[in-house]
N, C-alpha and C positions, 0 to 999 in steps of 0.2 A: 544078658546076651551080648556077645562081642561082635563088633562091626569091623570089617576090614577097612583100612584106610584106602580111599580111592587112589588108584595108580594114576599118576599124571606124567606128562612129558614136560621137559623144560620150556620155559617161556620163549627161548630163542627159536622155537619151532613156529611160533605164531605167524611170521611173515611168509613162510612157505606152505602153510596150511590155511591160506586165506579163504578157501571155499568151504571150510568146515567150521562148525561151532566149536571153537577151541576148548571150551570148558567141558564139552561132552566127549572129547576124544579119549579113548582108552588105548594104551599101548599094546594090549593083548588083542582086543577085538578089531582095532583099526590098523593092524600090522601092515597090510598091503599099501594103504594110503600113505602111511608114515615112511615106509621104505621107498616107495615110488617117488614121492615128492622130495625126499632127502636126496635121492640120486639125481633127479632132474633139476632141482632148484637150490639144493642145499650147499652149504659151504663145508669146510673141513670139520667144523665143530659138529655139524649134523651127521656127517659120515662117521666120525669117531663115536658119537653117541649110539647110532644104530648098530655099529659093530660091537660095542661094549654091551649093549642091552640084548640084542638078538643073537649075536655071534655070526661069523662068516658063513657057517654051514646053513643056518636058517635063512639068511639073506639070499644065498645062492639058490636054495630050494624055492623061495618066493620068486626070484628073478626068472627061473625056468618056467614058471606058470604065466608070467606077464608077457603079453605080445610086444614084440620089438617096436611096434608103432607107438606104444605108450611111452617109450623112453627116448629122450633126445639123443641124436646121433653121437655127439661128443661124449655125453654121459654114458652111452652104451659102450663105447670103446674103453673108457676108464673102468667101468663096472666089470667088463669082461676080464680085464687084466687083474684087478684087485680081488675079485671074488672067484676067479677061475672058471667063468662060464664060457664054454667053447661054442655051444649051439643054443642060441636063444629060440624061443617059441615064435616062429614066423607065422603071421596070419595068412591064410590062403587067399589068393587073389581071384580065384575062379574055380569052376569045376571042370574036371577032365571028362571028356566024352569018349 
């Protein structure tokens, strides 16, 4: 029986994924957390890795699902330019009557 080698992310992600058990992170299953933390707290090496691994189209698709309140304002501006996201998912502030 053949076992697939467990996919791992590079060690330089450890500082930006401090709230996760780094050894258990899977790039496929934990895509949202990796993309979100890379955009919010990562450096150029993190941004390059997620673009190479996931591709701009997949990152854009995930960014459209994330509420803008989860993304730091400066990172939001840069991500909108790089990934071509014009309308982010804004969380509703209240209900209309």
